[in-house]
Every structure is written in C-alpha cells, then in structure tokens.
One Martini backbone bead per residue (centre of mass of N, CA, C, O) as a GRO file, in nm:
protein
   71
    1VAL     BB    1   0.438   0.686  -0.736
    2PHE     BB    2   0.549   0.644  -0.430
    3HIS     BB    3   0.623   0.312  -0.446
    4GLY     BB    4   0.657   0.260  -0.730
    5ASP     BB    5   0.679   0.062  -0.967
    6GLY     BB    6   0.480  -0.204  -0.886
    7ALA     BB    7   0.532  -0.139  -0.553
    8HIS     BB    8   0.806  -0.060  -0.532
    9GLY     BB    9   1.007   0.099  -0.303
   10GLY     BB   10   1.323   0.231  -0.356
   11GLY     BB   11   1.421   0.252  -0.022
   12VAL     BB   12   1.238   0.487   0.126
   13VAL     BB   13   0.995   0.310   0.076
   14PRO     BB   14   0.799   0.068   0.096
   15ASP     BB   15   0.734  -0.250  -0.010
   16LEU     BB   16   0.417  -0.360  -0.092
   17ARG     BB   17   0.471  -0.670  -0.153
   18TYR     BB   18   0.553  -0.725   0.177
   19MET     BB   19   0.299  -0.737   0.301
   20GLY     BB   20   0.127  -0.830   0.576
   21GLU     BB   21  -0.157  -0.903   0.748
   22GLU     BB   22  -0.139  -0.648   0.931
   23GLN     BB   23  -0.119  -0.436   0.688
   24HIS     BB   24  -0.387  -0.522   0.558
   25GLN     BB   25  -0.577  -0.461   0.806
   26ALA     BB   26  -0.460  -0.145   0.812
   27TRP     BB   27  -0.506  -0.001   0.540
   28LEU     BB   28  -0.743   0.202   0.582
   29GLY     BB   29  -0.609   0.345   0.824
   30VAL     BB   30  -0.369   0.449   0.654
   31VAL     BB   31  -0.494   0.569   0.382
   32ILE     BB   32  -0.754   0.715   0.526
   33GLY     BB   33  -0.681   0.757   0.849
   34GLY     BB   34  -0.360   0.817   0.921
   35LEU     BB   35  -0.197   0.609   1.109
   36HIS     BB   36   0.106   0.717   0.963
   37SER     BB   37   0.157   1.030   0.993
   38LYS     BB   38   0.424   1.020   1.181
   39ARG     BB   39   0.578   0.863   0.928
   40GLY     BB   40   0.463   1.023   0.642
   41MET     BB   41   0.156   0.905   0.608
   42HIS     BB   42  -0.092   1.036   0.468
   43SER     BB   43  -0.401   1.108   0.415
   44PHE     BB   44  -0.656   1.005   0.140
   45ALA     BB   45  -0.954   1.109   0.204
   46ASP     BB   46  -0.970   1.353  -0.017
   47GLU     BB   47  -0.900   1.141  -0.277
   48LEU     BB   48  -1.023   0.873  -0.154
   49THR     BB   49  -1.191   0.596  -0.142
   50ALA     BB   50  -1.236   0.296  -0.012
   51ALA     BB   51  -1.246   0.157  -0.287
   52ASP     BB   52  -0.984   0.271  -0.393
   53ALA     BB   53  -0.799   0.154  -0.177
   54LEU     BB   54  -0.876  -0.143  -0.240
   55ALA     BB   55  -0.770  -0.143  -0.528
   56ILE     BB   56  -0.475  -0.091  -0.447
   57GLN     BB   57  -0.439  -0.333  -0.272
   58ALA     BB   58  -0.498  -0.540  -0.506
   59TYR     BB   59  -0.263  -0.459  -0.670
   60ASN     BB   60  -0.041  -0.529  -0.453
   61ILE     BB   61  -0.110  -0.830  -0.455
   62GLU     BB   62  -0.055  -0.885  -0.757
   63ARG     BB   63   0.249  -0.819  -0.731
   64ALA     BB   64   0.322  -1.026  -0.534
   65HIS     BB   65   0.243  -1.269  -0.697
   66GLU     BB   66   0.435  -1.216  -0.933
   67MET     BB   67   0.695  -1.225  -0.771
   68ASN     BB   68   0.650  -1.518  -0.660
   69GLU     BB   69   0.647  -1.655  -0.956
   70THR     BB   70   0.967  -1.563  -1.019
   71LEU     BB   71   1.116  -1.733  -0.770
   0.00000   0.00000   0.00000
C-alpha cells in the first residue's frame, strides 16, 4: 500500500485520486515501463501484468469518484 489506504497519498507520495488525464495516459509507462524511475517510482514489470496495472488504475479511478461524491 505504497500510496496509502484507498489511494490516499499520505504526504510523501502522490494521492492517486487526483491523477489527471495526462497521468492516466502515462499509467502503463509509469507502472510497467518505469517512466518515473528517476523520481523513485520503479517499474513493476516483474510483479504485475499490464492487466494487473490497469485493474489498479481502475481502483484508483473508483476511489476518485467516491471522493468526489462526498465533496
């Protein structure tokens, strides 16, 4: 749970509920491709399939919608 329970950031890492379109478009490049490895986000290519990564992205989107519904 690197980004916190429910995708909340916790202050040190980004709160994934606030990802914009650009971040969503780059999702597989970041999670699988290591696009942000120089910023400390290593690739999970050895641990996750692309389908796994997309399921995690869908979870983050659900958390964002839940957050927006409570505002």
